[in-house]
N, C-alpha and C positions, 0 to 999 in steps of 0.2 A: 422290615426296617432293621438294619444291623445295629447291634448295641455294643457299647464299650464303656469303660469307666468315665469317659469324657462327656457322654451325653446323658448321664443320670442327672436330671435337672432338679429333682426334689425328693426328699425322704420325709415321711410322716410317721412318727413312732406311735404305736398303739399300746405297748406294754413295756415293762422294765422301768428302770430308774428315770430315764428321760421322759417317758410318757406320764409318770406319776406327777411330776412337777408341771408338765404342760397342761394336763387335763384335770388336775385336782383329784387324781385317783387315790391319793393317800387319805383324803378326807372322805372320799366316796366309799372305800372298802377297807381302809386301815391296813393292818398287817394281814388281813385275811383275803387279800386280792386273789390268791390262787384258788379260793373256793368259788370264784366267779368266772372260771375259765369258759364256761358255756356262754355266759353273757358277753365276754370279751370276744369270743369266736364269732358269735352271731352279729355283733356290732361291726366287727372287722369285715365280715363277708359283705354286709350291706355297704360299707364304705368302698370296698373293692369294686362293687358293681357300678358305683356312681362316679368314681374318681376320674376315669378317662374322659367321660362326657363333661364333667365339671372343669377339667383342664382346658378343653376346647372352648367351652362357654366363657370362661374367664378371659381367655386369650382374645376372643372375639369381642369381649366387653371393652377392650382397650385398642384393639387393632381392627381395621376395616377390611378384614380378610374373609373370603367366602368360606362357608362351613365345609364345602367339599374339598377345599385345599388343605384342611386339617384332618380329614378323615384318615384314620390309621396312623397318624403322625405322633400320637401320644399313646404309650403303652404302659400298662400297670403291672408291676411285679411286686412280690412280697418276699421278705427274708427275715433273718434273725441274726443277731450278733451276740457273742458271749461264749459260745461253746468252743470255737476254734482258739480263742485266746486263753481259755482256761479260767476266765474270770467268773465269779459267781453272778447270777442274775442274767436274765435274758431280755434283750431289747428287740421286740418284733416291730417291723416297720413296713410301710407301703412306699414303694419307689415309683416315681414317674420318669419314664425314659422318653426322650424327645428326639425327633429327627433334627439333625444339624444341617440339613440341606436347605438352602435359602429358597424361598417361594417366589415364583415369577411375579413381577410387579403387576401384571395384568390381573392377578387375583385380588388386588387391593383396589378395586373399583377403577381399573385402568380405562381410559378413554382417549380417543384421538379423532378430531373432526376433519382431518384431511391435510393435504399438502400445504395449504395456505396458512395453517396454524403454526404457532411458535414451536409446538411440540406436543407430546402426549402428557396427560395428567393422570395422577393416581393419588389415593388417600391412604397412606399407611396407618396413620393414627386416626381414631374415630374423631370426626369433626375437623380434620385437617385436610389440606389439599396442596399438591405441589405440581408445578409444571416442569417437565424434563426437556430442556431445550434440545431441539433436533431429533427427539425420539418420535417414533411412529409405531403403529401396530401393523404387523405383517405376519402372514402364514408361510413358513418355510419348512419344507419337508414334513408337512402335515401338522406343524405345531404353531399355533397362534400365540404371539407374545408381543410385548412392548420391546422394541429394539432400537439401537442407536448405531450409527456407522462409526467404525473405528478410525483413529487418526494415526498418521505416520508420525511418531514422536520425534523423529529426526528432522523431517522437512515440514512438519505441521501442515500437511496437506491431506485432504480426504482421498481415500482410495477409490475414486470413481463412485460406483454404486455398491461397493462392498469392500472388505467384509463387514459384517454387522455382528453385534453381540446382544444377548438378552439382558435386560435390566431386571434386577431382582430386589425383593424386599427382605425383611428379616426371616430367619428360620423359626420353626416351632420352638426350638431350644432357646433361641435368643429372646423370644417373646415372654419366656417365663424365668430365665436364669438371672437376669439382671447382673450378670458377671462383669459387664463393662460399665456398670454404674448407671445404666439407662433407667431413668425415673419411671417411665411407663411400664417397663418390664418388672421393676421392683414392686410397683403398686399392684400389678397383676398377680405376681407371686404371693404377695401379702394377702390379697383377697382370697386366693385359692387355699392357702394355709388356714385362714380364718374359717373358710367354708368347711374344710375337713374337720377342724376342731369343733365347730358347732354341731355338725351332724354326728360325729363320733361320740362326743360327750353326751349329747341328748339321747342317742340310741343306746349307749351303754347303760345309762340310768334307767331307760325304759325296759331293757332286757333284764336288768338286775331286779327290778320290781316284779316283772313277770315270773322270772325264775324263783324269786323269793316267795311268791305265792303258790309255787308248786305247779305252775301252768306251762313251764318251759319244756 
């Protein structure tokens, strides 16, 4: 999956000034946060291992998309800010990169009962269903998908039996970004951030206790 600045869908900070306010780290470690580098590192590694799967799970909690359609579509990267700008303090973060390629509508529970039906149906949102008039399921060049015949925009006539185009649902990026104000995506994003926060804060405290007892 190609990455660029446009499909970085989420950043989750684990250290530095932003993280202190987000996770209550000032109260947890006070001004001695640097003494707990090992705890931070171990908690961060645990978060990295879970982040990609968590992104897919939260997306599927809102969108009726097959798990296989999201496989490999969310990638976890880590980084830090502060050094290049010359500013004091370091902000380490975890970034979720998401594919911006829209997913075939067939992956959203797509169905078609035959030529006598109004069209194919699909459920993009969990608990929702929509009929796409004139759409049908067909395999062309080895690819099965929900398709619809194109129209001649000038004459408003069908082009006989073709050409056809594939109908698609949202991309993995759109499912989490909420950039267009989509309420479902915004709710999914919020749940994912809360999930990261809960895990990281809990694990950091656990690692701190372990390391403080000399068992780390």
